[in-house]
C-alpha angles and dihedrals in degrees: 000000000000122000095255094054092045092051091047092052092048092047093051093047092047092048092051092050091048094046096048095044098041095082090057092047091047091051092052093046093049094046096039094225141079126260116282135186133204111246126187124215132183115248137175117234118198120229121198139190115190129193116193153308091233114190112203143171105219125205114160116335122343134178108231103185148313123240138176120236130185120179088180098165092305118164116258091349116189140162120206127194117203117198127183115183141161093214143020118296138170117225129196129189118189142146116273090257090055097254128125092032120187117195128191141156126222128197126204112307141050117308136175121197128183111227121219102225114198101193149334121300148098111298129200125213114208129178132197128192119220127238092013089284127149111243132181115222141168123207133194129175121200123191114191141169140156132248125200116240140169117243120196123209137171115247135180113269097221095182097057094035102046097023094057092043092051092047092049094049092045090051092051091048092050092049092048093047092048092050093048092048092046092050091048092050092049091049091050092048091048091051091050091050092049092050091049092051091049092052091048091053092050091052091050091053092053 
């Protein structure tokens, strides 16, 4: 392939790259930022129901509160009971009809226990002090689970940002190289022609 044809091919390819990428470059220059795209990702959002805190002075057996629970196939479902007391107490959690009873004892301090809930229903929290003593206690019940959701966020579009920039720069380089090579070839051809004409004149004079 001669120099002229090579330069022409490079110039055409460079011009095409520059023309097709220039709208993207213009967009980024006018907006002052790269291309971005909106991408969705799956996230888990926590949902909570809280009862309390209930501050009580306990002597004997006391009903603290009633609350409705419904595990109902919920994702990562849990129920936590937080108890803070200055003495020893016995705690029971059961359905209103007395079924699904959960019993536990708590000494002085702050405690959190996860309750194993068997099914939906209205539950009752009762507390009993030991040894007929008066005890101060605080109770809080937290029901929590997760729901799946779609969260949308703006992310860099690397293909359009870097691809168009690389194409534009490559096109400019190809055009510049083709022009430099073409100019060099023309200059070389002109020099060769001038030398030939000078030699021809010298022969004529002899």
